[in-house]
N, C-alpha and C positions, 0 to 999 in steps of 0.2 A: 802714311798714318801719321798724324800729329803724336805728339807726345800723352796729352790730356787724353785720348782717345785709348789710346795702349794703357797709359792709368787707369780710364773706367774699365775699361773691361781684364785686367790682373786685379781689380778691388772687387768686381759685379760675381769674379771667378770666390775670390777669397772669399765674400761677404755668401756667396750658398754655400761655400763649406762648411764656417763658420753655423749657420742656419742647421745643416746637418748635426752639427756637434752635439749643439744646444739641446735639439730633439733626443738625438742618441742618448745622453746624461740623463735626461727625463725618463726614457723608457729604459734602457739596460742599466743605468744607474739601479729603477728600482727594482729591477729583474735580479739586480745581485745583493740587495739587501736584504728580498724575500730569500733566495740561495743559504745567502751567508745566516738569517735568522733562524733557519728552519727545524722544527723543534724536531730530533730524534729521538725522543726518549721513547724506550719502548719498539723503537721502530727496527726488523729484521729484517736479514733478508738481499735480497734483490733490492727492496724498496730503499734499503737505508743505502746501499752501497750508489746507487743512484742518487738518489739526495747528497751522500757527498760528495758525488763525482761534480753534481749540478755547483757544489758549493765552490770547486776549483775552477770549472769550467767557464761558467759564467763571468764572474770578475774578468776572467781573459777578455772573454770574447768583447765587452764590454773599454775595459781598454782600448782594444782594436775597433772597434765599432765609433770609439769618442775621437780616436788620434786620426783614423784613414780622413772622413773626409775634406781637411785643414791642411792637414799636413802629412797625407801620401803620396802626392807627387813628389815633394823635396825627397823620400825617405827611398820610395822605390825607381822614381826616375833616373837617379845616374846610373845605379847599375844595367837599367835595362839599354838605356843611352849606351852606355860603354860597350855591354856587347853584341848590339847593330852596326857600331862602328867596328869597331876588329872581324863582325864577322859576316856582314851582311852582303858583300864583296866576294866570297868566299869559292862561287862558282859563276862569276863573270871572267871575262877575255881576261880586263888586268883590271885593275882600280889607281886611282889618282887621289890625292890628298891635294886640295887649293890652301897655299898655303899663303897669306896675308900678310902685310906689312902690320905692325900693332903701333899703336898712337908713342910707345917706347922707344922703337927700334928708331936707328938713324937713316936720316933721306937714300945714303946710297943702298940698304939692304932691298933689295928688289922681291917684291910679291914671286909664287914661283908655285908652278905647278910637279909635284915630284912622283913621277909615275914608280908601281910598282907591281908584281906579276900576283897573279890572283892565289888569295889566301897567306901570301907571304910577307913578314916585315923587311925582305930586302930591296933597298933600293934601286929604281935598274938606270932610268935618266932623269933628267930634269929640265924645262923650258922655264923659263922669268921673263915677266909684264916689265915694259915699261912704257910709261904712260905717263906725258906730264900735259895734257890740257884734255878735255872734249871730244876736240876734233879729231886726234889721231892716237894709235898706240900702237906697239912692234909685240909680240909674240914670238920669241927666240929662243933655237936649244940652247941651254947652259955647257951641259957636258951629262959622259956617261959616269953614270955611280958602279956601273959592274961593265967585266971587258966585255965587250960590243960582240967580240968573234963567240964570247961564249952565251946569246940569248939566240933565242931562235929566230928567225924573219921576220915572225909576222910581230915582234915587239922591238923591231930596230925600226924607227924613225926615217924615214930619206926625210921629210919636211925641217926644212933647217929655221924658216921663219915666214912669221906669219904678220902682213903688216895692213890695218885696217884706217878708214877711211871713213869715220863718222857720219861725217856729213853728206857723202856722197853715199854712204851703203855700201862698200864696194871695198875687199879686200882682194889681194896679192901673196902666192908664196911663192919661194921656191926653194930649192932641192940639192942636197950632198950630190957633188959632183956633174951637176947642171947646169949650164948658162941660161939667163933668163928667166923667165916665170915657169914655174911646174902647175900653180893653181891660180886659176879666177874665179870669181866670183859674189854676190852680191847675200846681202844679209838685210833682216827684219830683226834688230835691236828687240823691239816690244814683243815677239811671238819667238824670238830666237830661233829665226827660221833663217834656214839657208839653203841659196841655188850655185852650186860648187860644180868648175869641170875643170877635171886633174888630167896629170899626164907624167905620170911618177915613173911606171913600167914600160913607155914606148907605148902605150893603150889610151886613147884618148876615154874617162871613164867623166860622168855624169851623176850627180846626186841632189840630191835636197831631203830634206830634213826641216822637223820643226817643234816645239814644244807642244805635248799632247796636250793641253789645258793653255787658257789665254794669259793668264797669270804665273808668272814664273821667278820674279822678283816680289822678297816680303819683306817684312820690316828689317829696317836697316837695310837695305840692298842685297838681303841675304838671298843667294841662287838656291829655289827647291821646285825643280820639273822633273819630267822623263820625257826623253828627248824622243824622238820617233821618225824614222826611213817614210817620206812620202812616196808613194807611187805615183806611176805616171796619170791615173783619174784621179791625184790631188787626197786617197783615203793614205791614212795614216797606216803604216806597215810597223817590220819590226826595230825594236829597243834599240837606241845605239848608245845611248846613256840613262845613267840614271843618279840624281843627288841622294847619299842616304844621310848622315847626319852632321852636326859638328861634334867635334871631340869635347869631351866629358871637360869644364873648365878650363877650354882652348876657344874660345869662339871665332879665333884667327884660323883655325885649321876645319879645312869641310871636305869630309869623304866622298868621292863619284865615281861607280861604279861601271865598268868600260865593259860594252857588251860588241861594240865595235859596229863598220859600215864594210862597204862595198872593197873596201883597199884595207881590213883586217882592224885590231885593236887600235891601233896609234897611226891611222891614216888621215885624213885631209876631215873626211867626216865626222873625225873626233875629234883633231887638233882644233879646228877652223873654230867649233862653238866654244872649245875648253877656254881660247884665248876670250871673250867677251866674256864668259861665265866667272874667269877669273879676276876682270876687272872687276865686276859685281863685287867678288868676296874682297877684294884689295883694300873696296869702300868703305864693306862692312868689318871688315879688321880692325880698320882706323878706328873709325864711329865706335863699337863696341868696346873700343878699350881705352878711349880717351873719359878720363876724368871728368863726373858728372858735375856738372855746375849746376846751383840753384837758383832758380827762376821762377817766376810769378808768372811769365806771359807765356803763350803759346807759340811753341817752334814746330819746326818740322822737320824731319829727317832729308838731310842733304846730298849727293853723291859726291864722296869730295876721290879723287883720286894721289892717292900719296904715291907717287915714284920718285 
């Protein structure tokens, strides 16, 4: 989407809110004046009490109705966003924060996927992204942040790296303690469709998944999707993962809720798409933190790989 189109959409919403505010000023402002000027001389009993209550309540409602159409989203949006970010994944199998490198951070800082147990702020482990071109990327295990022996087996990743070839749309993965490749597959980045064959536990597992909707990349490369397993007949099945929201006042951190696939919440069905999602979040993080330059020309959002 061009910057002019985005600006027009924002201006339209703002002008729409201003229009509602002007109408509410006329309507509720008039009601407030009537309520405040009400002549209570000689009025007794319930009618007098109702008139006094109206003199207090109507102006307060008027202020609310005048402010909310234009500035309501700015007032109530951040608290709602913060609650969604903190609690949307409470009942998932695990949660991940895709943390992209910002414009101000040095080039050696890698974008990372930080894994947490469901409903907890305790970080378990992390993967990082190495991507220096449009053609390829590597999503590799970085470190355990919690003693691996204390973690449930389903939250200990066997995969140690996933290599993506974006030209051929193929990927391969290596596992801890295993020689050669333990994961092979193809992917379609346009639909985030994955066709994977893995051999992690000694049993070959074939799995397919794809985004529930055609579009999964939004303004400035921001990922937003529900990824579902695909059955043998091509129908969408169980939810594998789902993006939540960005952290309030931090466009570099995107929360993802993990349900898991046939190999659990940190198996290849989860990690393989997460590497591509982190690539997009890294691009979004770099763009959204880049200082804005005034320009009269039309610009388009460009994918940037800031590794």
